[in-house]
C-alpha positions in Angstrom: -8.2 -24.1 -3.8 -6.3 -20.8 -4.1 -6.4 -18.1 -1.4 -8.6 -16.0 -3.7 -11.2 -18.8 -3.9 -11.1 -19.5 -0.1 -11.4 -15.8 0.8 -14.4 -15.4 -1.5 -16.1 -18.6 -0.3 -15.7 -17.5 3.3 -16.9 -14.0 2.6 -13.6 -12.4 3.7 -13.0 -10.3 0.7 -13.7 -9.9 -3.0 -11.7 -8.7 -6.0 -12.8 -6.3 -8.6 -11.2 -4.9 -11.8 -11.6 -1.4 -10.3 -8.7 -2.2 -7.9 -6.5 -4.8 -9.6 -4.4 -6.7 -7.1 -6.1 -5.1 -4.0 -8.9 -6.8 -2.1 -12.1 -5.2 -0.9 -12.3 -6.6 2.7 -15.7 -7.6 3.9 -16.5 -7.3 7.7 -15.0 -10.8 8.6 -12.0 -10.2 6.5 -11.5 -6.7 7.9 -11.6 -8.2 11.4 -8.9 -10.7 10.6 -6.8 -8.1 8.9 -7.0 -5.8 11.9 -6.1 -8.6 14.3 -3.0 -9.4 12.2 -2.0 -5.7 12.2 -2.5 -5.6 15.9 -0.4 -8.7 16.4 2.4 -7.3 14.1 2.4 -3.9 16.0 2.6 -5.6 19.4 5.5 -7.8 18.3 7.3 -4.8 16.8 6.8 -2.7 19.9 8.1 -5.6 22.1 11.3 -5.5 20.0 11.6 -1.7 20.5 10.5 -0.6 17.0 8.5 2.6 16.6 5.7 3.1 14.1 5.8 6.0 11.6 3.6 7.0 8.7 4.6 8.8 5.5 2.6 10.4 2.8 1.2 8.3 0.0 1.4 11.2 -2.6 4.6 13.0 -3.0 6.4 15.4 -5.3 8.1 13.4 -8.1 11.4 15.0 -7.1 11.8 12.5 -4.2 11.4 9.6 -6.6 14.1 11.1 -8.9 16.5 11.5 -5.9 15.9 7.9 -4.7 16.4 6.5 -8.2 12.9 5.0 -8.3 11.8 7.3 -11.2 14.7 6.1 -13.4 13.8 2.4 -12.8 10.0 2.4 -12.3 8.5 5.5 -14.0 6.6 3.5 -16.6 4.9 1.5 -13.8 4.2 4.4 -11.4 1.1 6.6 -11.0 2.4 10.0 -11.9 0.5 13.2 -12.9 0.6 16.9 -13.0 -0.9 18.5 -9.9 -2.0 22.1 -9.3 0.4 24.6 -10.9 2.1 21.9 -13.0 3.8 20.2 -10.1 4.6 16.5 -11.0 3.4 14.2 -8.2 3.0 10.5 -7.8 1.8 7.8 -5.5 4.4 6.1 -3.4 5.2 2.9 -5.3 6.3 0.9 -2.3 7.5 1.4 1.3 10.4 3.6 0.1 11.2 6.4 -0.4 9.9 8.1 2.7 10.5 5.0 4.8 
Protein backbone atom coordinates (compact mmCIF):
# COMPACT_ATOMS: atom_id res chain seq x y z
CA UNK A 1 0.00 0.00 0.00
CA UNK A 2 1.09 3.56 -0.64
CA UNK A 3 1.24 6.20 2.08
CA UNK A 4 -1.83 7.84 0.51
CA UNK A 5 -3.83 4.62 0.85
CA UNK A 6 -2.63 3.97 4.41
CA UNK A 7 -3.39 7.52 5.53
CA UNK A 8 -6.88 7.31 4.06
CA UNK A 9 -7.63 3.92 5.57
CA UNK A 10 -6.47 5.08 9.00
CA UNK A 11 -8.50 8.32 8.75
CA UNK A 12 -5.36 10.46 9.08
CA UNK A 13 -5.96 12.66 6.03
CA UNK A 14 -7.69 12.87 2.69
CA UNK A 15 -6.79 14.37 -0.64
CA UNK A 16 -8.96 16.56 -2.84
CA UNK A 17 -8.47 18.17 -6.24
CA UNK A 18 -9.12 21.55 -4.55
CA UNK A 19 -5.65 21.33 -3.00
CA UNK A 20 -3.48 19.18 -5.29
CA UNK A 21 -0.52 17.74 -3.44
CA UNK A 22 -1.64 19.05 -0.04
CA UNK A 23 -3.48 16.82 2.44
CA UNK A 24 -6.49 17.77 4.50
CA UNK A 25 -5.54 16.46 7.94
CA UNK A 26 -8.24 14.81 10.01
CA UNK A 27 -8.02 14.95 13.84
CA UNK A 28 -5.77 11.88 14.25
CA UNK A 29 -3.51 12.97 11.39
CA UNK A 30 -3.32 16.50 12.77
CA UNK A 31 -2.32 15.11 16.16
CA UNK A 32 0.52 13.08 14.59
CA UNK A 33 1.62 16.06 12.49
CA UNK A 34 1.71 18.34 15.54
CA UNK A 35 3.70 15.78 17.54
CA UNK A 36 6.26 15.55 14.71
CA UNK A 37 6.53 19.35 14.55
CA UNK A 38 7.00 19.44 18.33
CA UNK A 39 9.74 16.81 18.11
CA UNK A 40 11.48 18.70 15.29
CA UNK A 41 11.31 21.99 17.20
CA UNK A 42 12.71 20.44 20.37
CA UNK A 43 15.58 18.81 18.49
CA UNK A 44 16.41 22.06 16.69
CA UNK A 45 16.29 24.05 19.93
CA UNK A 46 18.65 21.54 21.59
CA UNK A 47 21.14 22.25 18.80
CA UNK A 48 20.84 26.02 19.26
CA UNK A 49 18.65 26.80 16.25
CA UNK A 50 16.05 29.55 16.52
CA UNK A 51 12.71 29.49 14.77
CA UNK A 52 11.61 32.31 12.49
CA UNK A 53 8.54 32.86 10.31
CA UNK A 54 8.40 34.78 7.06
CA UNK A 55 5.45 36.01 4.96
CA UNK A 56 3.80 33.62 2.53
CA UNK A 57 2.77 36.42 0.12
CA UNK A 58 5.43 38.84 -1.09
CA UNK A 59 6.03 41.54 -3.66
CA UNK A 60 7.38 39.84 -6.79
CA UNK A 61 10.46 42.08 -6.64
CA UNK A 62 12.02 39.74 -4.08
CA UNK A 63 11.57 36.76 -6.42
CA UNK A 64 13.23 38.77 -9.17
CA UNK A 65 16.17 39.66 -6.90
CA UNK A 66 16.60 36.04 -5.76
CA UNK A 67 16.45 34.64 -9.29
CA UNK A 68 13.35 32.55 -8.58
CA UNK A 69 11.21 34.56 -11.01
CA UNK A 70 13.55 33.90 -13.93
CA UNK A 71 13.55 30.16 -13.26
CA UNK A 72 10.11 29.38 -11.83
CA UNK A 73 7.67 32.13 -12.90
CA UNK A 74 5.60 29.74 -15.03
CA UNK A 75 5.04 27.50 -11.99
CA UNK A 76 4.48 30.23 -9.39
CA UNK A 77 1.24 31.78 -8.14
CA UNK A 78 1.58 35.44 -9.19
CA UNK A 79 -1.10 38.11 -9.55
CA UNK A 80 -1.75 41.83 -9.53
CA UNK A 81 -2.66 43.14 -6.08
CA UNK A 82 -4.19 46.49 -5.09
CA UNK A 83 -2.74 49.33 -7.13
CA UNK A 84 -1.17 47.03 -9.70
CA UNK A 85 1.50 45.66 -7.40
CA UNK A 86 2.67 42.25 -8.62
CA UNK A 87 2.73 39.75 -5.75
CA UNK A 88 3.16 36.04 -5.37
CA UNK A 89 3.07 33.16 -2.95
CA UNK A 90 6.41 32.04 -1.60
CA UNK A 91 7.28 29.02 -3.79
CA UNK A 92 9.52 27.29 -1.23
CA UNK A 93 11.42 28.10 1.93
CA UNK A 94 13.43 30.74 0.13
CA UNK A 95 13.60 33.65 -0.47
CA UNK A 96 12.83 35.13 2.93
CA UNK A 97 14.48 32.24 4.70
